[in-house]
Biotite code that builds the C-alpha atoms (Angstrom):
import biotite.structure as struc

atoms = struc.array([
    struc.Atom([-52.876, 55.637, -94.325], chain_id="A", res_id=1, res_name="MET", atom_name="CA", element="C"),
    struc.Atom([-54.166, 56.038, -90.876], chain_id="A", res_id=2, res_name="TYR", atom_name="CA", element="C"),
    struc.Atom([-51.772, 55.865, -88.237], chain_id="A", res_id=3, res_name="HIS", atom_name="CA", element="C"),
    struc.Atom([-52.876, 58.382, -85.757], chain_id="A", res_id=4, res_name="LYS", atom_name="CA", element="C"),
    struc.Atom([-56.118, 58.061, -83.494], chain_id="A", res_id=5, res_name="LEU", atom_name="CA", element="C"),
    struc.Atom([-57.454, 60.215, -80.462], chain_id="A", res_id=6, res_name="SER", atom_name="CA", element="C"),
    struc.Atom([-59.255, 59.103, -77.355], chain_id="A", res_id=7, res_name="ASN", atom_name="CA", element="C"),
    struc.Atom([-59.479, 61.823, -74.840], chain_id="A", res_id=8, res_name="ILE", atom_name="CA", element="C"),
    struc.Atom([-62.478, 60.352, -73.048], chain_id="A", res_id=9, res_name="ALA", atom_name="CA", element="C"),
    struc.Atom([-62.331, 59.950, -69.306], chain_id="A", res_id=10, res_name="ALA", atom_name="CA", element="C"),
    struc.Atom([-62.263, 56.012, -68.182], chain_id="A", res_id=11, res_name="ARG", atom_name="CA", element="C"),
    struc.Atom([-65.715, 56.389, -66.458], chain_id="A", res_id=12, res_name="LYS", atom_name="CA", element="C"),
    struc.Atom([-67.297, 57.968, -69.764], chain_id="A", res_id=13, res_name="SER", atom_name="CA", element="C"),
    struc.Atom([-66.038, 55.126, -71.686], chain_id="A", res_id=14, res_name="ILE", atom_name="CA", element="C"),
    struc.Atom([-67.500, 52.406, -69.293], chain_id="A", res_id=15, res_name="GLU", atom_name="CA", element="C"),
    struc.Atom([-70.707, 54.215, -69.093], chain_id="A", res_id=16, res_name="GLU", atom_name="CA", element="C"),
    struc.Atom([-71.054, 54.362, -72.853], chain_id="A", res_id=17, res_name="GLU", atom_name="CA", element="C"),
    struc.Atom([-70.219, 50.909, -73.733], chain_id="A", res_id=18, res_name="PHE", atom_name="CA", element="C"),
    struc.Atom([-71.838, 49.397, -70.318], chain_id="A", res_id=19, res_name="GLY", atom_name="CA", element="C"),
    struc.Atom([-68.780, 47.289, -69.534], chain_id="A", res_id=20, res_name="ILE", atom_name="CA", element="C"),
    struc.Atom([-65.780, 47.916, -67.288], chain_id="A", res_id=21, res_name="ASN", atom_name="CA", element="C"),
    struc.Atom([-61.688, 47.952, -68.124], chain_id="A", res_id=22, res_name="PHE", atom_name="CA", element="C"),
    struc.Atom([-59.846, 44.625, -67.235], chain_id="A", res_id=23, res_name="LYS", atom_name="CA", element="C"),
    struc.Atom([-57.148, 46.956, -65.965], chain_id="A", res_id=24, res_name="TYR", atom_name="CA", element="C"),
    struc.Atom([-58.590, 50.465, -65.030], chain_id="A", res_id=25, res_name="PRO", atom_name="CA", element="C"),
    struc.Atom([-55.606, 52.123, -63.509], chain_id="A", res_id=26, res_name="LYS", atom_name="CA", element="C"),
    struc.Atom([-53.498, 51.426, -66.952], chain_id="A", res_id=27, res_name="VAL", atom_name="CA", element="C"),
    struc.Atom([-55.967, 53.594, -69.010], chain_id="A", res_id=28, res_name="TYR", atom_name="CA", element="C"),
    struc.Atom([-54.661, 56.916, -69.920], chain_id="A", res_id=29, res_name="GLN", atom_name="CA", element="C"),
    struc.Atom([-56.378, 59.352, -72.442], chain_id="A", res_id=30, res_name="PRO", atom_name="CA", element="C"),
    struc.Atom([-54.349, 60.748, -75.355], chain_id="A", res_id=31, res_name="ASN", atom_name="CA", element="C"),
    struc.Atom([-55.167, 63.632, -77.804], chain_id="A", res_id=32, res_name="SER", atom_name="CA", element="C"),
    struc.Atom([-52.754, 61.886, -80.349], chain_id="A", res_id=33, res_name="VAL", atom_name="CA", element="C"),
    struc.Atom([-52.017, 58.098, -80.363], chain_id="A", res_id=34, res_name="ILE", atom_name="CA", element="C"),
    struc.Atom([-49.375, 57.412, -82.881], chain_id="A", res_id=35, res_name="ASN", atom_name="CA", element="C"),
    struc.Atom([-49.310, 53.930, -84.176], chain_id="A", res_id=36, res_name="GLY", atom_name="CA", element="C"),
    struc.Atom([-45.876, 54.268, -85.422], chain_id="A", res_id=37, res_name="LEU", atom_name="CA", element="C"),
    struc.Atom([-44.583, 54.286, -81.993], chain_id="A", res_id=38, res_name="ASP", atom_name="CA", element="C"),
    struc.Atom([-45.768, 50.994, -80.908], chain_id="A", res_id=39, res_name="GLU", atom_name="CA", element="C"),
    struc.Atom([-49.161, 52.481, -78.961], chain_id="A", res_id=40, res_name="SER", atom_name="CA", element="C"),
    struc.Atom([-51.561, 50.794, -77.112], chain_id="A", res_id=41, res_name="THR", atom_name="CA", element="C"),
    struc.Atom([-55.339, 50.851, -77.699], chain_id="A", res_id=42, res_name="LEU", atom_name="CA", element="C"),
    struc.Atom([-58.499, 50.356, -75.678], chain_id="A", res_id=43, res_name="SER", atom_name="CA", element="C"),
    struc.Atom([-60.320, 47.472, -77.471], chain_id="A", res_id=44, res_name="ILE", atom_name="CA", element="C"),
    struc.Atom([-63.209, 44.961, -76.764], chain_id="A", res_id=45, res_name="VAL", atom_name="CA", element="C"),
    struc.Atom([-62.645, 41.548, -78.218], chain_id="A", res_id=46, res_name="THR", atom_name="CA", element="C"),
    struc.Atom([-64.615, 38.575, -79.396], chain_id="A", res_id=47, res_name="MET", atom_name="CA", element="C"),
    struc.Atom([-62.857, 36.289, -76.771], chain_id="A", res_id=48, res_name="LYS", atom_name="CA", element="C"),
    struc.Atom([-63.947, 38.900, -73.881], chain_id="A", res_id=49, res_name="ASN", atom_name="CA", element="C"),
    struc.Atom([-66.894, 40.828, -74.976], chain_id="A", res_id=50, res_name="PRO", atom_name="CA", element="C"),
    struc.Atom([-67.707, 41.983, -71.344], chain_id="A", res_id=51, res_name="ASP", atom_name="CA", element="C"),
    struc.Atom([-64.552, 43.749, -70.574], chain_id="A", res_id=52, res_name="GLN", atom_name="CA", element="C"),
    struc.Atom([-62.422, 46.450, -72.251], chain_id="A", res_id=53, res_name="ILE", atom_name="CA", element="C"),
    struc.Atom([-58.991, 45.176, -72.974], chain_id="A", res_id=54, res_name="SER", atom_name="CA", element="C"),
    struc.Atom([-55.666, 46.794, -74.417], chain_id="A", res_id=55, res_name="TYR", atom_name="CA", element="C"),
    struc.Atom([-54.081, 45.860, -77.803], chain_id="A", res_id=56, res_name="GLY", atom_name="CA", element="C"),
    struc.Atom([-50.966, 47.008, -79.246], chain_id="A", res_id=57, res_name="ILE", atom_name="CA", element="C"),
    struc.Atom([-51.644, 48.590, -82.401], chain_id="A", res_id=58, res_name="TRP", atom_name="CA", element="C"),
    struc.Atom([-50.143, 46.757, -85.318], chain_id="A", res_id=59, res_name="GLY", atom_name="CA", element="C"),
    struc.Atom([-51.211, 43.083, -85.702], chain_id="A", res_id=60, res_name="ILE", atom_name="CA", element="C"),
    struc.Atom([-48.601, 40.304, -85.679], chain_id="A", res_id=61, res_name="LEU", atom_name="CA", element="C"),
    struc.Atom([-48.856, 36.718, -86.462], chain_id="A", res_id=62, res_name="PRO", atom_name="CA", element="C"),
    struc.Atom([-50.076, 34.538, -83.543], chain_id="A", res_id=63, res_name="GLU", atom_name="CA", element="C"),
    struc.Atom([-46.775, 32.656, -83.484], chain_id="A", res_id=64, res_name="PHE", atom_name="CA", element="C"),
    struc.Atom([-44.542, 35.483, -84.198], chain_id="A", res_id=65, res_name="TYR", atom_name="CA", element="C"),
    struc.Atom([-41.488, 35.760, -81.495], chain_id="A", res_id=66, res_name="GLU", atom_name="CA", element="C"),
    struc.Atom([-39.483, 38.971, -82.886], chain_id="A", res_id=67, res_name="GLU", atom_name="CA", element="C"),
    struc.Atom([-39.894, 42.506, -82.277], chain_id="A", res_id=68, res_name="SER", atom_name="CA", element="C"),
    struc.Atom([-43.129, 44.456, -83.063], chain_id="A", res_id=69, res_name="TRP", atom_name="CA", element="C"),
    struc.Atom([-40.956, 47.094, -84.761], chain_id="A", res_id=70, res_name="LYS", atom_name="CA", element="C"),
    struc.Atom([-39.068, 44.712, -86.944], chain_id="A", res_id=71, res_name="GLU", atom_name="CA", element="C"),
    struc.Atom([-42.096, 43.176, -88.180], chain_id="A", res_id=72, res_name="PHE", atom_name="CA", element="C"),
    struc.Atom([-43.662, 46.680, -88.833], chain_id="A", res_id=73, res_name="GLN", atom_name="CA", element="C"),
    struc.Atom([-40.617, 47.768, -90.939], chain_id="A", res_id=74, res_name="SER", atom_name="CA", element="C"),
    struc.Atom([-41.588, 44.617, -93.403], chain_id="A", res_id=75, res_name="VAL", atom_name="CA", element="C"),
    struc.Atom([-45.125, 45.034, -93.469], chain_id="A", res_id=76, res_name="LYS", atom_name="CA", element="C"),
    struc.Atom([-47.182, 47.750, -91.936], chain_id="A", res_id=77, res_name="ASN", atom_name="CA", element="C"),
    struc.Atom([-50.298, 46.355, -90.391], chain_id="A", res_id=78, res_name="THR", atom_name="CA", element="C"),
    struc.Atom([-51.933, 49.377, -88.397], chain_id="A", res_id=79, res_name="LEU", atom_name="CA", element="C"),
    struc.Atom([-54.392, 49.320, -91.016], chain_id="A", res_id=80, res_name="ASN", atom_name="CA", element="C"),
    struc.Atom([-56.299, 46.207, -93.259], chain_id="A", res_id=81, res_name="LEU", atom_name="CA", element="C"),
    struc.Atom([-58.295, 47.103, -95.885], chain_id="A", res_id=82, res_name="ARG", atom_name="CA", element="C"),
    struc.Atom([-61.727, 45.329, -96.347], chain_id="A", res_id=83, res_name="GLU", atom_name="CA", element="C"),
    struc.Atom([-60.824, 44.123, -99.697], chain_id="A", res_id=84, res_name="ILE", atom_name="CA", element="C"),
    struc.Atom([-57.376, 42.734, -98.749], chain_id="A", res_id=85, res_name="ASP", atom_name="CA", element="C"),
    struc.Atom([-59.028, 40.503, -96.048], chain_id="A", res_id=86, res_name="LEU", atom_name="CA", element="C"),
    struc.Atom([-60.268, 38.202, -98.711], chain_id="A", res_id=87, res_name="GLU", atom_name="CA", element="C"),
    struc.Atom([-56.815, 37.116, -99.410], chain_id="A", res_id=88, res_name="GLU", atom_name="CA", element="C"),
    struc.Atom([-55.554, 33.836, -98.040], chain_id="A", res_id=89, res_name="GLU", atom_name="CA", element="C"),
    struc.Atom([-52.987, 35.096, -95.242], chain_id="A", res_id=90, res_name="SER", atom_name="CA", element="C"),
    struc.Atom([-52.205, 34.580, -91.660], chain_id="A", res_id=91, res_name="TRP", atom_name="CA", element="C"),
    struc.Atom([-54.669, 36.897, -90.650], chain_id="A", res_id=92, res_name="TYR", atom_name="CA", element="C"),
    struc.Atom([-57.791, 36.274, -93.121], chain_id="A", res_id=93, res_name="SER", atom_name="CA", element="C"),
    struc.Atom([-59.028, 33.882, -90.537], chain_id="A", res_id=94, res_name="THR", atom_name="CA", element="C"),
    struc.Atom([-59.466, 36.751, -87.943], chain_id="A", res_id=95, res_name="ALA", atom_name="CA", element="C"),
    struc.Atom([-62.239, 38.197, -89.768], chain_id="A", res_id=96, res_name="LEU", atom_name="CA", element="C"),
    struc.Atom([-64.383, 35.110, -88.671], chain_id="A", res_id=97, res_name="GLN", atom_name="CA", element="C"),
    struc.Atom([-63.087, 34.421, -85.122], chain_id="A", res_id=98, res_name="THR", atom_name="CA", element="C"),
    struc.Atom([-60.926, 37.626, -83.843], chain_id="A", res_id=99, res_name="ARG", atom_name="CA", element="C"),
    struc.Atom([-62.828, 40.749, -84.436], chain_id="A", res_id=100, res_name="ARG", atom_name="CA", element="C"),
    struc.Atom([-62.751, 43.509, -82.038], chain_id="A", res_id=101, res_name="CYS", atom_name="CA", element="C"),
    struc.Atom([-63.875, 47.284, -81.606], chain_id="A", res_id=102, res_name="VAL", atom_name="CA", element="C"),
    struc.Atom([-61.384, 50.041, -80.952], chain_id="A", res_id=103, res_name="ILE", atom_name="CA", element="C"),
    struc.Atom([-62.676, 52.694, -78.715], chain_id="A", res_id=104, res_name="ILE", atom_name="CA", element="C"),
    struc.Atom([-61.834, 56.312, -79.739], chain_id="A", res_id=105, res_name="VAL", atom_name="CA", element="C"),
    struc.Atom([-63.026, 59.666, -79.671], chain_id="A", res_id=106, res_name="THR", atom_name="CA", element="C"),
    struc.Atom([-61.586, 60.747, -83.132], chain_id="A", res_id=107, res_name="GLY", atom_name="CA", element="C"),
    struc.Atom([-59.517, 60.067, -86.158], chain_id="A", res_id=108, res_name="PHE", atom_name="CA", element="C"),
    struc.Atom([-57.468, 62.148, -88.500], chain_id="A", res_id=109, res_name="PHE", atom_name="CA", element="C"),
    struc.Atom([-57.474, 62.878, -92.202], chain_id="A", res_id=110, res_name="THR", atom_name="CA", element="C"),
    struc.Atom([-55.343, 64.842, -94.623], chain_id="A", res_id=111, res_name="SER", atom_name="CA", element="C"),
    struc.Atom([-56.275, 67.078, -97.377], chain_id="A", res_id=112, res_name="TYR", atom_name="CA", element="C"),
    struc.Atom([-54.102, 68.332, -100.063], chain_id="A", res_id=113, res_name="ILE", atom_name="CA", element="C"),
    struc.Atom([-54.863, 71.651, -101.133], chain_id="A", res_id=114, res_name="ASN", atom_name="CA", element="C"),
    struc.Atom([-52.746, 74.283, -103.602], chain_id="A", res_id=115, res_name="ASN", atom_name="CA", element="C"),
    struc.Atom([-49.538, 72.011, -102.990], chain_id="A", res_id=116, res_name="GLY", atom_name="CA", element="C"),
    struc.Atom([-49.908, 71.758, -99.260], chain_id="A", res_id=117, res_name="ASN", atom_name="CA", element="C"),
    struc.Atom([-51.266, 69.302, -96.700], chain_id="A", res_id=118, res_name="ILE", atom_name="CA", element="C"),
    struc.Atom([-53.885, 69.913, -94.057], chain_id="A", res_id=119, res_name="TYR", atom_name="CA", element="C"),
    struc.Atom([-55.150, 67.998, -91.274], chain_id="A", res_id=120, res_name="PRO", atom_name="CA", element="C"),
    struc.Atom([-58.699, 67.326, -89.987], chain_id="A", res_id=121, res_name="TYR", atom_name="CA", element="C"),
    struc.Atom([-60.018, 65.863, -86.925], chain_id="A", res_id=122, res_name="TYR", atom_name="CA", element="C"),
    struc.Atom([-62.949, 63.759, -86.960], chain_id="A", res_id=123, res_name="VAL", atom_name="CA", element="C"),
    struc.Atom([-65.204, 63.195, -84.112], chain_id="A", res_id=124, res_name="TYR", atom_name="CA", element="C"),
    struc.Atom([-68.729, 62.558, -82.625], chain_id="A", res_id=125, res_name="SER", atom_name="CA", element="C"),
    struc.Atom([-70.692, 65.622, -82.547], chain_id="A", res_id=126, res_name="PRO", atom_name="CA", element="C"),
    struc.Atom([-71.924, 64.400, -79.006], chain_id="A", res_id=127, res_name="PHE", atom_name="CA", element="C"),
    struc.Atom([-68.300, 64.444, -77.668], chain_id="A", res_id=128, res_name="ASN", atom_name="CA", element="C"),
    struc.Atom([-68.646, 60.878, -76.773], chain_id="A", res_id=129, res_name="LYS", atom_name="CA", element="C"),
    struc.Atom([-66.301, 57.651, -77.512], chain_id="A", res_id=130, res_name="PRO", atom_name="CA", element="C"),
    struc.Atom([-67.376, 55.610, -80.363], chain_id="A", res_id=131, res_name="PHE", atom_name="CA", element="C"),
    struc.Atom([-65.943, 52.441, -81.907], chain_id="A", res_id=132, res_name="CYS", atom_name="CA", element="C"),
    struc.Atom([-64.003, 51.386, -85.027], chain_id="A", res_id=133, res_name="LEU", atom_name="CA", element="C"),
    struc.Atom([-63.671, 48.178, -86.511], chain_id="A", res_id=134, res_name="ALA", atom_name="CA", element="C"),
    struc.Atom([-60.684, 45.853, -85.980], chain_id="A", res_id=135, res_name="GLY", atom_name="CA", element="C"),
    struc.Atom([-59.065, 42.517, -86.040], chain_id="A", res_id=136, res_name="LEU", atom_name="CA", element="C"),
    struc.Atom([-56.764, 40.965, -83.328], chain_id="A", res_id=137, res_name="TYR", atom_name="CA", element="C"),
    struc.Atom([-54.241, 38.273, -82.581], chain_id="A", res_id=138, res_name="ASN", atom_name="CA", element="C"),
    struc.Atom([-53.172, 37.062, -79.373], chain_id="A", res_id=139, res_name="ILE", atom_name="CA", element="C"),
    struc.Atom([-49.560, 36.245, -79.055], chain_id="A", res_id=140, res_name="LEU", atom_name="CA", element="C"),
    struc.Atom([-47.711, 33.323, -77.257], chain_id="A", res_id=141, res_name="GLU", atom_name="CA", element="C"),
    struc.Atom([-46.988, 35.435, -74.482], chain_id="A", res_id=142, res_name="ASP", atom_name="CA", element="C"),
    struc.Atom([-50.479, 36.485, -73.813], chain_id="A", res_id=143, res_name="GLY", atom_name="CA", element="C"),
    struc.Atom([-50.263, 40.217, -75.315], chain_id="A", res_id=144, res_name="PHE", atom_name="CA", element="C"),
    struc.Atom([-53.046, 41.204, -77.886], chain_id="A", res_id=145, res_name="ILE", atom_name="CA", element="C"),
    struc.Atom([-52.055, 42.892, -81.082], chain_id="A", res_id=146, res_name="THR", atom_name="CA", element="C"),
    struc.Atom([-54.735, 44.489, -83.322], chain_id="A", res_id=147, res_name="CYS", atom_name="CA", element="C"),
    struc.Atom([-55.394, 46.265, -86.557], chain_id="A", res_id=148, res_name="SER", atom_name="CA", element="C"),
    struc.Atom([-57.952, 48.871, -87.873], chain_id="A", res_id=149, res_name="LEU", atom_name="CA", element="C"),
    struc.Atom([-60.028, 47.778, -90.858], chain_id="A", res_id=150, res_name="ILE", atom_name="CA", element="C"),
    struc.Atom([-60.425, 50.577, -93.577], chain_id="A", res_id=151, res_name="VAL", atom_name="CA", element="C"),
    struc.Atom([-63.178, 50.548, -96.421], chain_id="A", res_id=152, res_name="SER", atom_name="CA", element="C"),
    struc.Atom([-63.612, 52.992, -99.226], chain_id="A", res_id=153, res_name="LYS", atom_name="CA", element="C"),
    struc.Atom([-64.499, 56.497, -98.089], chain_id="A", res_id=154, res_name="SER", atom_name="CA", element="C"),
    struc.Atom([-67.893, 57.849, -98.081], chain_id="A", res_id=155, res_name="ASN", atom_name="CA", element="C"),
    struc.Atom([-69.200, 61.236, -99.164], chain_id="A", res_id=156, res_name="ASN", atom_name="CA", element="C"),
    struc.Atom([-68.344, 62.906, -95.857], chain_id="A", res_id=157, res_name="PHE", atom_name="CA", element="C"),
    struc.Atom([-65.088, 61.700, -95.727], chain_id="A", res_id=158, res_name="ILE", atom_name="CA", element="C"),
    struc.Atom([-64.204, 62.435, -99.423], chain_id="A", res_id=159, res_name="ARG", atom_name="CA", element="C"),
    struc.Atom([-64.779, 66.142, -98.391], chain_id="A", res_id=160, res_name="LYS", atom_name="CA", element="C"),
    struc.Atom([-61.794, 66.249, -96.035], chain_id="A", res_id=161, res_name="ILE", atom_name="CA", element="C"),
    struc.Atom([-59.452, 63.332, -97.292], chain_id="A", res_id=162, res_name="GLU", atom_name="CA", element="C"),
    struc.Atom([-58.285, 63.058, -100.879], chain_id="A", res_id=163, res_name="ASN", atom_name="CA", element="C"),
    struc.Atom([-55.078, 61.118, -100.563], chain_id="A", res_id=164, res_name="ILE", atom_name="CA", element="C"),
    struc.Atom([-55.869, 57.408, -99.740], chain_id="A", res_id=165, res_name="SER", atom_name="CA", element="C"),
    struc.Atom([-59.573, 56.992, -100.631], chain_id="A", res_id=166, res_name="GLY", atom_name="CA", element="C"),
    struc.Atom([-59.999, 55.002, -97.476], chain_id="A", res_id=167, res_name="PHE", atom_name="CA", element="C"),
    struc.Atom([-61.729, 55.652, -94.163], chain_id="A", res_id=168, res_name="MET", atom_name="CA", element="C"),
    struc.Atom([-61.759, 53.622, -90.855], chain_id="A", res_id=169, res_name="PRO", atom_name="CA", element="C"),
    struc.Atom([-65.046, 51.703, -90.610], chain_id="A", res_id=170, res_name="VAL", atom_name="CA", element="C"),
    struc.Atom([-66.947, 53.245, -87.634], chain_id="A", res_id=171, res_name="ALA", atom_name="CA", element="C"),
    struc.Atom([-69.641, 50.788, -86.150], chain_id="A", res_id=172, res_name="ILE", atom_name="CA", element="C"),
    struc.Atom([-72.821, 52.409, -84.302], chain_id="A", res_id=173, res_name="PRO", atom_name="CA", element="C"),
    struc.Atom([-72.876, 51.641, -80.546], chain_id="A", res_id=174, res_name="LEU", atom_name="CA", element="C"),
    struc.Atom([-75.923, 49.720, -80.898], chain_id="A", res_id=175, res_name="GLU", atom_name="CA", element="C"),
    struc.Atom([-74.129, 47.122, -83.314], chain_id="A", res_id=176, res_name="ASP", atom_name="CA", element="C"),
    struc.Atom([-70.984, 46.702, -81.582], chain_id="A", res_id=177, res_name="TYR", atom_name="CA", element="C"),
    struc.Atom([-72.166, 43.474, -79.939], chain_id="A", res_id=178, res_name="LYS", atom_name="CA", element="C"),
    struc.Atom([-73.357, 42.318, -83.178], chain_id="A", res_id=179, res_name="TYR", atom_name="CA", element="C"),
    struc.Atom([-69.759, 42.795, -84.656], chain_id="A", res_id=180, res_name="TRP", atom_name="CA", element="C"),
    struc.Atom([-68.205, 40.665, -82.019], chain_id="A", res_id=181, res_name="LEU", atom_name="CA", element="C"),
    struc.Atom([-70.945, 38.140, -81.856], chain_id="A", res_id=182, res_name="ASP", atom_name="CA", element="C"),
    struc.Atom([-69.399, 34.576, -82.872], chain_id="A", res_id=183, res_name="SER", atom_name="CA", element="C"),
    struc.Atom([-72.846, 33.503, -84.186], chain_id="A", res_id=184, res_name="LYS", atom_name="CA", element="C"),
    struc.Atom([-72.852, 36.497, -86.821], chain_id="A", res_id=185, res_name="THR", atom_name="CA", element="C"),
    struc.Atom([-72.054, 34.904, -90.046], chain_id="A", res_id=186, res_name="SER", atom_name="CA", element="C"),
    struc.Atom([-69.093, 35.732, -92.035], chain_id="A", res_id=187, res_name="LEU", atom_name="CA", element="C"),
    struc.Atom([-71.501, 36.672, -95.096], chain_id="A", res_id=188, res_name="ILE", atom_name="CA", element="C"),
    struc.Atom([-73.086, 39.360, -92.869], chain_id="A", res_id=189, res_name="LYS", atom_name="CA", element="C"),
    struc.Atom([-69.916, 40.664, -91.685], chain_id="A", res_id=190, res_name="ILE", atom_name="CA", element="C"),
    struc.Atom([-68.441, 40.880, -95.121], chain_id="A", res_id=191, res_name="LYS", atom_name="CA", element="C"),
    struc.Atom([-71.856, 42.788, -95.944], chain_id="A", res_id=192, res_name="GLU", atom_name="CA", element="C"),
    struc.Atom([-71.287, 44.990, -92.903], chain_id="A", res_id=193, res_name="PHE", atom_name="CA", element="C"),
    struc.Atom([-67.870, 45.779, -94.172], chain_id="A", res_id=194, res_name="LEU", atom_name="CA", element="C"),
    struc.Atom([-68.818, 46.529, -97.589], chain_id="A", res_id=195, res_name="GLN", atom_name="CA", element="C"),
    struc.Atom([-71.810, 48.721, -96.652], chain_id="A", res_id=196, res_name="LYS", atom_name="CA", element="C"),
    struc.Atom([-71.012, 50.335, -93.381], chain_id="A", res_id=197, res_name="PRO", atom_name="CA", element="C"),
    struc.Atom([-73.826, 51.838, -91.595], chain_id="A", res_id=198, res_name="LYS", atom_name="CA", element="C"),
    struc.Atom([-73.097, 55.606, -91.374], chain_id="A", res_id=199, res_name="PRO", atom_name="CA", element="C"),
    struc.Atom([-72.698, 57.284, -88.122], chain_id="A", res_id=200, res_name="ILE", atom_name="CA", element="C"),
    struc.Atom([-73.017, 61.094, -87.308], chain_id="A", res_id=201, res_name="LYS", atom_name="CA", element="C"),
    struc.Atom([-69.338, 62.358, -87.485], chain_id="A", res_id=202, res_name="LEU", atom_name="CA", element="C"),
    struc.Atom([-68.197, 66.324, -87.469], chain_id="A", res_id=203, res_name="LYS", atom_name="CA", element="C"),
    struc.Atom([-64.734, 67.338, -88.584], chain_id="A", res_id=204, res_name="ALA", atom_name="CA", element="C"),
    struc.Atom([-62.673, 70.438, -88.148], chain_id="A", res_id=205, res_name="HIS", atom_name="CA", element="C"),
    struc.Atom([-59.168, 71.635, -89.450], chain_id="A", res_id=206, res_name="THR", atom_name="CA", element="C"),
    struc.Atom([-56.399, 71.652, -86.909], chain_id="A", res_id=207, res_name="ILE", atom_name="CA", element="C"),
    struc.Atom([-52.968, 72.887, -86.373], chain_id="A", res_id=208, res_name="THR", atom_name="CA", element="C"),
    struc.Atom([-50.236, 71.578, -88.757], chain_id="A", res_id=209, res_name="LYS", atom_name="CA", element="C"),
    struc.Atom([-48.314, 70.719, -85.482], chain_id="A", res_id=210, res_name="ASP", atom_name="CA", element="C"),
    struc.Atom([-50.357, 67.661, -85.481], chain_id="A", res_id=211, res_name="PHE", atom_name="CA", element="C"),
    struc.Atom([-48.067, 65.868, -87.777], chain_id="A", res_id=212, res_name="TYR", atom_name="CA", element="C"),
    struc.Atom([-45.181, 65.896, -85.130], chain_id="A", res_id=213, res_name="LYS", atom_name="CA", element="C"),
    struc.Atom([-47.546, 65.747, -82.012], chain_id="A", res_id=214, res_name="GLU", atom_name="CA", element="C"),
    struc.Atom([-47.993, 62.675, -79.850], chain_id="A", res_id=215, res_name="ASN", atom_name="CA", element="C"),
    struc.Atom([-49.591, 62.460, -76.281], chain_id="A", res_id=216, res_name="GLY", atom_name="CA", element="C"),
    struc.Atom([-51.417, 64.638, -73.895], chain_id="A", res_id=217, res_name="GLU", atom_name="CA", element="C"),
    struc.Atom([-51.839, 67.869, -75.614], chain_id="A", res_id=218, res_name="ASN", atom_name="CA", element="C"),
    struc.Atom([-55.299, 68.223, -76.172], chain_id="A", res_id=219, res_name="ASN", atom_name="CA", element="C"),
    struc.Atom([-54.979, 71.776, -77.685], chain_id="A", res_id=220, res_name="SER", atom_name="CA", element="C"),
    struc.Atom([-53.982, 70.039, -80.970], chain_id="A", res_id=221, res_name="VAL", atom_name="CA", element="C"),
    struc.Atom([-57.450, 69.299, -81.321], chain_id="A", res_id=222, res_name="LEU", atom_name="CA", element="C"),
    struc.Atom([-58.600, 72.774, -81.411], chain_id="A", res_id=223, res_name="ASN", atom_name="CA", element="C"),
    struc.Atom([-60.016, 74.321, -84.676], chain_id="A", res_id=224, res_name="ILE", atom_name="CA", element="C"),
    struc.Atom([-57.361, 76.438, -86.760], chain_id="A", res_id=225, res_name="VAL", atom_name="CA", element="C"),
    struc.Atom([-58.650, 78.225, -89.917], chain_id="A", res_id=226, res_name="SER", atom_name="CA", element="C"),
    struc.Atom([-57.016, 77.984, -93.128], chain_id="A", res_id=227, res_name="TYR", atom_name="CA", element="C"),
    struc.Atom([-57.601, 80.017, -96.258], chain_id="A", res_id=228, res_name="GLN", atom_name="CA", element="C"),
    struc.Atom([-59.680, 78.438, -99.094], chain_id="A", res_id=229, res_name="SER", atom_name="CA", element="C"),
    struc.Atom([-60.679, 75.419, -96.918], chain_id="A", res_id=230, res_name="LEU", atom_name="CA", element="C"),
    struc.Atom([-63.678, 74.758, -95.067], chain_id="A", res_id=231, res_name="PRO", atom_name="CA", element="C"),
    struc.Atom([-62.828, 75.134, -91.363], chain_id="A", res_id=232, res_name="LYS", atom_name="CA", element="C"),
    struc.Atom([-65.757, 72.737, -90.165], chain_id="A", res_id=233, res_name="GLU", atom_name="CA", element="C"),
    struc.Atom([-67.601, 70.088, -92.073], chain_id="A", res_id=234, res_name="VAL", atom_name="CA", element="C"),
])
């Protein structure tokens, strides 16, 4: 579904936007394409430590799991958790009540099938600022944090540029992220929040198909590329 994100913001820009600092500032590295299939690390803010920016391995694992991340993901991919799946009785269901987090990004990616070909879109803030996505996390026995992105049904904007999964990440307005992390926010309110996410202003444009084989620091992969019969910008 969604296994690539982007975070090209400078550390200072993130800290100023969210009003909190990184726990380990020297660890942070901007990345144009963060590939979750490669056991990647995301910048997150957790319910446990809402006043600092931490790091989480993308792909939630059970709290008492002891084997490798890759082995678990080969059995169950947990880069994304659907909002409707969180109702199930499972090892991550309690995380919605007690272990919510926000994932800091500058963009995410969608794909659109047109005339038998697949094309990538980059989705980002029109203000060129970092924003946050809803997530859940677990803390393992060794202290490492693992996390997942929550996705819900696509809104009208995303449906223009994504026609494969019908889902999208749940973006959280900056003014609401502390509400999402607040332990006093009731589970009923959290579920309402996921079922009817508040819209935030986003833009999107087509990018090179090299994106599908790209990881890392090559920011040019985010540049606009035109394709016949597809809207270049949305």
